[in-house]
C-alpha positions as CSV (number, residue, x, y, z in Angstrom):
1,M,-13.8,155.5,107.7
2,N,-16.2,157.9,106.3
3,R,-15.7,160.7,104.5
4,I,-16.3,164.7,105.4
5,I,-16.7,166.8,102.7
6,A,-15.0,170.3,104.0
7,N,-14.2,173.1,102.2
8,G,-14.7,171.7,99.2
9,Q,-12.0,168.8,100.3
10,P,-12.8,165.1,101.4
11,I,-11.3,164.3,105.4
12,A,-11.5,161.1,106.1
13,T,-13.2,160.6,109.7
14,R,-15.2,158.4,112.1
15,L,-18.4,158.6,111.5
16,P,-20.8,159.1,113.9
17,C,-19.3,162.3,116.0
18,T,-20.7,165.3,116.6
19,L,-18.9,169.0,115.5
20,E,-17.4,169.5,117.3
21,E,-16.0,166.2,117.5
22,F,-15.2,166.7,114.0
23,L,-13.0,169.9,114.3
24,V,-11.2,169.6,117.1
25,A,-9.6,165.9,115.2
26,Q,-8.8,168.9,113.4
27,K,-6.8,170.7,115.3
28,L,-9.5,173.6,115.3
29,L,-11.0,175.2,118.2
30,P,-14.6,175.2,118.1
31,R,-14.6,179.3,119.2
32,S,-12.3,179.6,116.8
33,V,-14.5,179.1,114.2
34,V,-17.1,179.5,111.6
35,V,-19.6,176.6,111.0
36,E,-21.6,176.1,108.0
37,H,-23.3,172.6,107.7
38,N,-24.8,171.1,104.2
39,G,-25.9,174.8,103.0
40,E,-27.1,175.9,106.7
41,A,-24.9,178.3,109.1
42,V,-24.1,176.7,112.5
43,A,-24.3,178.9,115.7
44,P,-21.1,178.0,118.3
45,S,-23.2,176.2,120.8
46,E,-25.3,173.6,118.9
47,F,-21.0,172.0,117.6
48,S,-21.8,169.5,120.1
49,K,-25.0,168.7,119.6
50,R,-24.7,168.3,115.9
51,R,-24.1,165.0,113.9
52,L,-22.2,164.5,110.8
53,H,-23.2,161.9,108.8
54,A,-21.3,160.7,105.8
55,N,-20.7,162.8,102.9
56,D,-21.4,166.1,105.0
57,R,-20.9,169.3,103.7
58,L,-19.2,171.7,105.6
59,E,-17.8,175.0,105.1
60,I,-15.4,176.0,107.7
61,V,-13.3,179.1,108.4
62,K,-11.0,180.9,110.5
63,I,-11.8,183.8,112.9
64,V,-9.4,186.0,112.6
65,A,-8.4,189.6,114.5
66,G,-6.2,192.0,114.2
67,G,-6.7,195.6,112.6
């Protein structure tokens, strides 16, 4: 098991995997979050292509609709 740092917390995960696979494993819908990977904003269309590596840093923000 390797780890990813997500929102400042280490999370054990199986690598290699894509950002999309990681989000699904964390029970997050890929289209319901905004993600920064190692300081770079990632477009949702890139989630399935972006590869994660040990000790990568993610900032994940859930999108909330409302008024």
